[in-house]
C-alpha positions, -999 to +999 in steps of 0.1 A: +513+195+069+508+162+087+539+139+095+546+108+076+567+090+095+561+048+086+556+036+054+518+032+048+488+040+031+469+075+049+437+086+040+426+120+053+396+144+051+397+173+032+374+205+027+368+216-012+343+241+001+340+276+017+330+277+049+296+286+052+280+318+071+246+319+081+223+345+095+218+357+126+179+366+145+173+403+143+140+394+162+155+393+198+145+421+223+157+432+254+135+451+278+142+473+312+121+484+335+104+478+372+081+455+377+064+436+406+087+405+413+121+389+401+153+390+401+175+422+401+209+411+390+211+372+385+220+360+347+190+366+326+171+337+308+151+336+277+110+337+282+090+333+251+052+339+266+037+364+286+033+333+309+067+323+316+075+362+323+048+362+350+063+332+365+098+351+369+087+388+371+056+391+385+015+399+377+000+426+358-009+447+389+003+480+391+031+490+409+031+516+442+063+534+440+063+556+471+033+567+479+021+571+443+006+540+424+018+537+387+009+511+352+027+483+354+042+491+315+073+465+317+044+438+318+020+459+297+048+464+273+058+422+273+018+415+265+022+437+237+058+427+224+038+390+220+006+399+210+026+419+181+045+389+170+076+386+191+094+355+201+128+361+224+128+383+251+151+392+279+142+415+310+167+435+332+146+443+362+151+477+382+145+481+415+153+516+436+147+507+476+128+533+494+153+544+515+184+548+488+207+562+510+243+556+499+249+531+526+215+512+524+224+512+482+258+497+490+247+468+514+219+459+493+228+464+453+231+428+450+214+412+477+208+376+466+234+359+473+230+366+509+209+352+540+179+363+553+195+373+583+226+393+574+230+418+599+198+429+590+200+438+553+167+431+542+147+458+557+138+476+525+112+457+495+115+419+513+087+407+532+092+387+559+081+364+579+088+337+606+079+301+618+092+282+648+129+276+646+127+287+605+135+323+593+112+330+559+111+359+533+106+370+497+131+362+476+130+391+457+121+430+466+084+440+460+047+439+477+041+410+451+063+391+480+039+396+505+027+360+502+009+333+526+034+303+533+019+271+546+038+244+557+022+208+563+036+177+580+029+142+563+031+115+574+041+080+553+031+046+549+042+020+581+077+014+568+081-016+597+078-052+593+064-075+619+083-101+634+069-138+625+060-127+588+083-140+558+111-118+565+121-130+592+117-135+630+125-104+639+110-067+628+131-053+603+129-020+579+122-017+539+139+001+513+117+032+515+135+044+545+167+071+536+193+080+560+181+111+577+148+108+577+129+120+604+106+094+614+078+087+638+075+055+661+037+048+679+030+010+696+001-006+688-027-003+716-028-031+736+010-043+730+029-054+763+060-042+743+085-015+759+061+020+744+090+034+723+064+062+707+077+094+693+101+109+673+134+098+659+162+107+636+173+074+615+208+073+612+222+038+590+247+026+616+276+013+585+292-008+613+265-030+625+245-027+587+213-014+604+192+011+621+200+036+648+169+059+657+179+086+678+160+113+698+189+140+710+164+156+729+158+128+753+192+114+748+180+082+732+187+062+706+168+028+696+173-002+671+148-022+648+149-047+679+135-022+699+104-016+680+080-048+687+045-042+679+049-007+666+048+011+632+074+033+618+065+064+598+085+088+577+074+123+582+081+149+557+068+187+548+047+197+523+053+238+513+023+256+495+032+289+489-005+313+481-003+343+463-023+349+430-016+316+428-008+286+447+025+270+439+029+232+464+066+215+468+056+180+487+078+156+498+106+174+518+126+163+541+133+181+577+174+172+577+192+199+561+217+173+551+194+145+536+195+135+501+181+114+478+199+098+450+228+121+453+210+154+454+199+173+486+158+175+489+156+188+524+134+219+529+164+246+535+184+230+505+154+232+482+145+268+494+177+282+499+197+304+473+218+281+452+249+301+449+265+277+418+233+281+400+207+303+411+189+296+380+177+265+393+154+286+425+147+312+400+106+307+401+105+297+436+092+329+454+109+325+492+136+315+512+137+295+542+163+294+564+169+272+600+178+293+629+199+274+651+186+238+639+213+209+646+194+181+624+158+170+612+145+164+642+152+193+660+131+214+634+103+191+638+106+200+677+106+232+667+078+230+646+060+208+670+072+207+704+072+178+722+069+192+756+045+205+767+027+184+743+015+209+714-019+202+697+004+196+665+025+172+681-012+154+691-024+157+655+006+145+642+008+110+664-027+102+654-025+087+616-062+094+615-055+132+614-067+154+587-033+178+571-048+208+586-045+200+617-007+191+608-006+229+587+012+257+600+015+292+583+030+327+582+021+356+565+052+374+552+046+413+551+065+445+548+073+442+509+076+471+493+079+481+452+104+506+461+107+540+447+098+548+411+141+538+398+163+566+384+187+567+356+212+552+380+192+521+383+189+519+345+223+527+336+238+497+363+267+487+371+288+453+380+293+447+414+336+437+420+328+417+448+306+390+428+308+402+393+270+403+391+255+427+365+223+452+367+203+477+346+217+479+312+251+464+320+232+435+326+223+436+283+257+436+274+265+399+283+239+392+259+251+387+222+221+379+202+196+408+215+188+428+183+165+452+198+163+473+232+136+496+252+128+510+283+088+510+280+074+537+311+109+552+312+095+585+297+065+585+319+062+618+336+091+633+304+071+673+304+065+668+347+087+658+375+108+626+359+124+651+328+159+646+340+158+609+345+142+600+313+162+622+292+194+609+308+179+565+301+170+577+263+202+588+261+216+558+279+196+533+256+212+552+225+247+548+240+243+512+250+228+501+214+256+522+199+281+504+218+266+473+213+269+477+173+247+450+165+213+465+179+189+493+180+172+515+208+137+515+204+125+549+220+095+565+237+077+599+232+066+610+265+030+607+277+007+635+271+034+654+242+020+680+219+040+681+183+062+710+198+074+691+225+084+655+211+100+680+182+122+697+212+129+659+225+138+648+192+163+677+185+186+665+215+191+631+199+213+621+171+220+584+161+212+560+133+211+533+161+182+546+172+143+553+162+118+576+184+077+566+182+047+594+190+023+592+203+010+564+229-014+537+221-045+535+238-053+500+251-077+486+272-062+479+310-070+441+321-060+455+354-087+479+355-110+474+326-111+513+314-085+522+286-052+539+291-029+547+271+013+531+272+046+538+256+049+520+221+086+502+227+067+472+234+043+472+202+067+481+179+096+454+191+071+431+184+062+446+145+100+442+144+097+408+152+067+403+131+079+422+101+114+401+104+096+368+105+065+375+078+087+393+055+124+398+063+145+424+082+156+449+052+117+453+047+111+486+060+090+481+096+056+501+087+023+501+073+021+477+099-013+469+119-012+476+157-031+448+165-040+461+205-045+494+199-078+511+205-069+542+194-040+570+202-025+596+226-029+621+193-049+612+163-024+629+141-037+637+107-013+643+073-004+676+080+006+669+116+031+643+100+043+665+076+058+683+101+073+650+122+083+623+094+112+649+080+128+652+117+125+614+124+097+612+146+074+576+136+043+584+140+010+559+149-024+572+123-055+559+121-069+554+086-103+545+078-115+510+068-073+502+074-074+504+113-046+516+133-011+515+118+023+525+128+035+546+097+068+557+100+102+536+095+132+564+106+155+565+123+170+598+148+199+607+127+211+634+110+232+615+081+205+606+056+231+576+046+211+560+075+178+576+079+159+543+078+154+516+105+152+486+080+186+499+065+207+500+101+190+473+114+195+452+077+235+469+083+235+455+117+221+416+104+248+419+083+278+430+099+266+404+127+263+374+104+301+379+089+309+386+124+298+359+137+308+335+108+339+342+103+357+333+137+373+307+125+395+329+109+412+342+133+449+328+135+450+313+100+479+316+082+474+351+068+479+346+028+465+344-002+447+313+004+427+325+034+421+358+019+406+340-015+385+317+018+374+348+032+359+364-001+343+331-009+326+331+021+311+362+026+306+361-013+283+333-010+263+346+018+257+378-002+246+362-030+220+346-015+211+376+001+206+390-029+190+362-044+161+370-017+155+406-030+176+419-005+199+439-025+196+468-054+206+455-085+199+432-118+228+413-112+252+400-089+280+427-092+259+458-090+246+443-055+278+437-041+311+437-041+339+422-017+377+430-013+400+410+003+436+412-013+466+430-016+448+464-032+430+459+011+462+451+029+496+471+028+529+450+042+524+468+076+492+454+079+499+419+074+536+423+095+509+438+123+482+405+116+458+424+100+434+408+073+415+437+058+384+431+037+366+456+019+329+448+017+302+469-002+266+463-006+235+482-023+210+479+003+168+487-005+155+520+010+118+518+013+095+531-010+082+559+017+072+579-014+047+566-039+040+591-066+018+585-097+020+613-119-011+615-144-021+638-169-048+648-197-046+625-226-066+624-255-069+593-281-055+615-310-018+622-293+007+601-294+020+589-261 
């Protein structure tokens, strides 16, 4: 209890209520797979729309993996997820280099943090180009990095106030000039003043409280007093990166040490890799580094040499010149989509030096994910990709089991027969995974012809829609597949009679009711965990209780704490029962909570363990709706 050392009145706050426990989200999804662009080992960002995905991970175009082209299954899955009702998504991109030798893989595994000329490491997957004095490359691997980068030198307004003005007898500089600006000085035509025309680096002289203008190339320095009858204009850069769309950054300083309001705003600062906050530059598709540039004037002289006088320098010194005449551009080339990723890339890992993660290991840091899938990873399962596809399926299951509060949505292989998908199912057993068959037919927005896509993107979206419109305890089945034009195989009831008992969830077509998901079973052999909604509901309960009772850690382990824990969980479960999530016409039939001497021994207490026993009666889906009908006559008693 608090100390009371001096006489007086003490007013204190206390609580007479149990701690509240809030249910967690069950719709956040994690996808893993190859795509057109994007980071491989950076911290994941939440995606809430297809447009956000494309901004970071590229467009819908096909991938050229090796010498073959493959549909961009990850993009299609993201599109299906949001179309079917998904709201929140994380993506982990995987990439496998064309040169996948052990030495090259070790050098390149965590590439984003290095510079573009770091020992020539960027020789596989990165598009590259060069401008005078600048090294330019795509930020991430992929053919989508073969971009056009356009730099335009821009000339600002005259910031010099001439002598004889109300500002004073001498020329002066307005507040528009900043320290380390690159400026263009131009003498007025016909002036008798000494000609100081040229480009300079503006430096604020703290000792004289004035401006010095330095030309490091000509080893020349002038002051404002030398600029009678001259105009002084700030030179900046505009950068346009042109691919499927154009992105433009304007007003960039040339000097690497230039700042604006304390923030670096130079060309190389804006297009560098930010070690401390890489997420800020996630959407910038290129990296630009100055090569041997001492200051902004040196960079300008590299782009527009003064001697011999280049056309670019001539146009720069003409205030009436057009932007096009002051533009230099480069085409990035050499970017490729690598090989098709193997199970090794999907598994991922942690770099001991940078502690960055890739693959499924990256998704382990995201606690709010409740659904995980690898769209397209089973493409070719019955052909040359069988070993990798089967391994990826097992990796997804192991990941979901290890994370405890998420379920793996598994794709069947493309073109599988009933016998082949049953053979695939026979090799797996887990209550943390569900298998879906067959693939879904949609209209490809790229080729404008129908294609078949893996089910997981659609299913994850249906899970989210089901949870939002109904609840997580409702089985995510008997739901319309919005984008579907058909399925790879149109299953009938007799065929599903074979698949359903084995835990293979089918897509079916029903005349007058459209294309529907018609199954909600896990791939578990344990009948207690037969249904997807039961597993997902328990994941929801367990994580909600786990997250909502963290306050109890290190509290005094006695009767008061036990009673508080009981009340907290009972209040939560009562709300669940009242919302229709639990079976039973009374709360005591729907759940029980025990946390007392009957659940803990003295040895548990001595070792700091609080043990709470919780039992709930979950609702099972009405999978078989049976109506028994017989003949009955009016003169017979019912």
